[in-house]
N, C-alpha and C positions, 0 to 999 in steps of 0.2 A: 445487496450486491450478490451477483450470481458467481459461481466457481471460475468461469471463464473471463470475468471482468479484471482489468489490471488493478493491482494494488500499488506496485511500484512503478510509476511512470518513467523514472530515470533509467532503469535496466529493463523495462518491459517484462515485469514478472506478474502472473496472474495469481488471483487468490487461489486457484487449484493448486498450482505449483507450490505455493507456500505451505497450504494445509497438508499436501502430500509429503513435503520435505519435513514438516513437524512430525507427521505419522510415522515416516520411515526412519528418520534419524534420531527421533525423541531427544531433542536438546534439552539440557538442564536448565539453561538460563535462556530468556528471550533474546538476548544479544547474540546467541548462537544462531538465530534465524537468519541473520546476515549472510551465512554461509550459503544460503540459497541464492546464488547469482548476484550477491552484493546487495540484496534488498535492504533498504534503509541506510545505505551508506552515500547516497547521492545528496539530494536537497534536504532529506531528513523528514519530509512531509508524511511519509507512510510509517513512521516508527510507531505512533500510537496505535495504528491499525494492525501492525505486525503483532503488537503486544496483545491486542484483542484476539487475533487468530490464534496466537499461543494459549491464551486462557481458554479460548473456546474448544480448542482441540484437546487440551489436556483436562480442563475441568467441566467441560460440557455447558458453560454459561453462554447466554446469548448477549450480544452487544449491539451498539448502534450501526456498525458497519453493515449489517444485514438489512437495515432499514433504509439505506441510501441507494439511490440510483447511480449508476455510472456517471451520468451527467453532473449530479450533485457532488460527487466525489472529485471529479475533475475540476469543477468551479472552486470547491473549497481548497483544493491543492493550488490553483492559481492564485487565490487570495493569500494563502500562506506564503507563496515565493514572492509576490508583489509587496507583501509587508516586511520583506527582507529577512525572512527566517531561514532561508536556504537558497542554495544555487544549484541548479541541475547541472549535471556533467554535459559534455559534449555528446551528442547523439541522443540525449533524452527527449521524450515527446514534449513538445512546447505546450504551455499552459494556453487554454482558449483565450481569445481576445476579450470575450465577454459572454454574457448568457447565451446570446444567439449563436456563437461559435461552436457551441457543444452539440454533438449528435445524440 
């Protein structure tokens, strides 16, 4: 994923915003990343990816989020929501209907 791709679809927060938030505010715990526009407090799908961003920014480790395309990320989120793991808040970007519905 690129820096301008969305990580948190519920609150429309890009990877760039999250990385910059971590760099500027230097959170001690990954849970403090939610202070970046509420990231991770909607459906919950992005929490593992917020953890990866936190670890990458602090420890310089690479992770699987950089290997995903935005379309793959959106499809995985849709599967997560449809499986009943989270409910996006009002105003969140709706999940794509199927693989054909992703840009």
